[in-house]
Structures are given as structure tokens and as C-alpha cells.
C-alpha positions, 0 to 999 in steps of 0.5 A: 549280901547283908554286909554289902547292903550295910556298906551301900547304906553307909555310903548313901548317908555319907553322900547325903551328909556331905551334900547337906554340909555343902548347902549349909556352907553356901547359905551362910554369909561370910563374916564381914571384915572389920577395918580400921580407917582414919578420919580427921583427928580433930577439926575446929571451926567458927560458929556460922561456918560449914565443913565437910569431913571426907572418908578415906578413899578405901572406904568411899570407893565402895558403891554400896557404902552404908554410913550411919552416925551415932551421937551417944558419946555426948551427954544428951543435955536439954539445950532448949525447952523442947530440944536435946543436944543429940537432936541438935547434933543429928540435924547439924551433922549429916551425911551427904550421900552423893559426895559420901562426906560428913557435913557439919553445919555449925549454925545449927549448934552452939560454940563449945564450953559456953554457958547458958545465960538462962539456966547455967548449963555448960556445953561440952568442950567438944562434940564427938560423933561415931561414924559406922561404915559398911559395904557388902560388895567390899565385905567390910565394916568399921567405925571411927570417932570424929571430934570437932570444936566450934568457937564463937564467931567474931563481932566487928565494930564499924569504923574500927580496926577489926584485925587489932587484938583489942580494937580501940575507939576514941571519943572526945568529950561532948561528941556522940559516942555511938558504935555500930556492931556488925555480926558475921555474914554467915551467922543465923538471924535467930540471935539477940544482942547483949553486953556480957559485962554490963554489970561491971561497966555500969548504966553509962553503956546501953544497947539499942539493937546493934547500936552501942551507946554511951550516955552523956555522963560517961567518962570523967565528970569534969571531962578533963582526964581520960577514961577507958571502957572495955566492952564485951558485946555478944550475940546469944542464941537460946541463951548461949554465946555464939559471937563476941568481941571485946573493944575499948572506948577511951574518952579524951579531953577536947583537942585544941590545935592552932598556931598560937598559945594556950593557957589551960589554967585560964582556958585562954587561947591567943591566936598567932595564925596570921603573920606578915613577913617580907617577900623572898626572905626565909621564915620559920614559924613557931610550932603550933599548939596541940593540947593536951600535948600527950596526944601529939604525934606528927604533922604534915602540910595538907594544902596551900592557897594563895589569895584564896586559890589553890597554890602548887608548890612546884619548887618545894618552898614550903616544908614542915617539921613532922615532929613539931609542926613548925612551918619553914619557907625557903628564901626564894624569888619565885614567890609573888606578893599575897596571902599564903594560907597553909593548912596543917594536919595534926595526927594524934596518938589516938589516930584522930586528925585535926586541921588548922591554918597558918596565913603568911602575908608576904609583901616587899620589905620597905 
């Protein structure tokens, strides 16, 4: 009898133990699966741009996806008198909960590797963000680091070729030398203009807001030889360069362009731009003078008038040597007596254009 009671007691205790174990197993949460996921390994943008970094579909498909960003991989330096870098990053790099993407607004940061003009602080070569993701319904969690770099935006100069590696502007001595600087449209307005290499180019160059000005003393004092300035205007935000460019301004002597002869040693000009020739005969003019000759590039006929009225050269009687500027009149009976004024255009090696006229007075030969 006693043995049977002992067996019964052992059996009951065993059942209770198994029941308790089952309950504990049901109450314990299954450990979340650690996953590896890929993000864009590295992205580059210009200051002022915004970009979205998408999560892989196997992660973003979770309806209850949780995303958290960790900025601790960056040295938390003090970038302004009141803000630290990680605080800036937390405002610039955010989570779009609807699209489940990471948004980067570079306007709220600064270009990498730039040095503060205020305290000499250098920013990191790139920004790094740890992305933590998890989903209870899909039973996963994981983390990955995304790295991105911001480059300075490009300043343009109104009227100059912005696609050139180094835009070049030519100024003739005596002409006003003012250049309007244009900031990219997507750059925030809390910036100020400066000249990065002010000390090396001297006081001849100054800034008035976004207008770069050269003084009357710029260039060669005698105004006879070329002088070039390489200028680097920049936009600063909190002392950090956020946009820049380098362009070259070249001062050149005054261009003389006319039909005639120029004696530079005497600064003497003899005009030969009003010629009498026989009607219907052929004629070849002397080449025009373009001084300094080093700027000579090409020539073209810009228009013709007869006795002050526009003349249409339908028979191509008038032509020009594109290399020398010499004007040729074909022998023809189609022309009638009168004064034919030919406007010739010279294009210089500097890209500047100049106009002059040659008048051919045609009358019947006696």
C-alpha cells in the first residue's frame, strides 16, 4: 500500500514539473535572428543636395520595422559655439517612416575634410552612421554602417563658361572689371562670401556681397602687358567652406582693330578704310590691323551696306580670308555704282569680338 502511494506521489510531481516547464517555455520569447543586410557602401553628394538611402527589400518589407540611427562613430567635435557634430548629424540624417528610407540633407551639415576659418577645426573625411533594424513579426534584428561624403558645391561666375575646368575672363585695361558670383540654387542662405586666397592676390581684388571687383590699379602699371589673377571665391557657413570655385581673370592691352597701319612705338594710327576702286573690276584689300597681333584668331564679314542701306550679296561677290581678314571682291557686272560699307568682325584668341568697317567706293573707270 505504501509503495503505491509513493508511486502516485512521484507521478503527480512529474506531471507538475512538466506542466511548469511547458508554461515557462511558452512565456519565454524566442531570441531574434541576427541578420546581415547590405546598404549602399558609400555615397557622395555635393553640399546642398539631398539623398535617400534605401533599405534592402527583405528588411523594409516588415510592417513593424523599427529603425534606429547611431552617430557615435564620428568624433563629436564642437562645430559651433552651441552645437556638436553628432547633434548636426541627428538633424541632417533622419528616418522617413513612410518610405522606410534614410534621408540625408547635406544643407544641415558641412563638406568633409574642410577646416574652420574660425578655430582651425578639421571635419572628418566622411560621415558614418550605424543603422539598427529590428522586427518582432519577422523575428530579426541587425545593424550595418553607412558611410557618405559631402563635397563643396560649385560657385559659378555670371557670363563665364561654368563647364570649363578653370573659367577665364578677359578684361581690357581701362574697362570695368566686376564679376557677379552665383551660388547654387539649393545652397542654404545662411552663408557669407569670402576670398580664400585674399592674401596672395592682394588688395586689388575685393568683394562687395557677391560682386568681385578689381581696382583700377590691377594688372600691369603701364597697362601694356598681360597680367593674370587666379581668384578663389568661397561661401562660408559657421566658418566652414561649403561652396567654392577658382577662376582666372586676365588683363590685356587695348585691342586696336581697323583697316590701316599702326605704329606702336609712336602710338600712331593711319586709317586706310575708305578706298575708291573701279566698278566691275576685282579687288583684294590689305589685311586689317589687329594689335597686339598675338590675339589674332579669325575674321568674318558681319554685314554689308550700300549707300547706307542693307545690301544682300546674293551672288557671293564679297568674301573674306578667315585667317588674315583680307576682303576680296569678285569681278562682276552685277554691282552698281555706290559706296559699299563692309563690316568685318574679328574674333580674338581671348574670345572677345571687335568690329570695324571697310568702305569701297565703286565708280566706272574713265
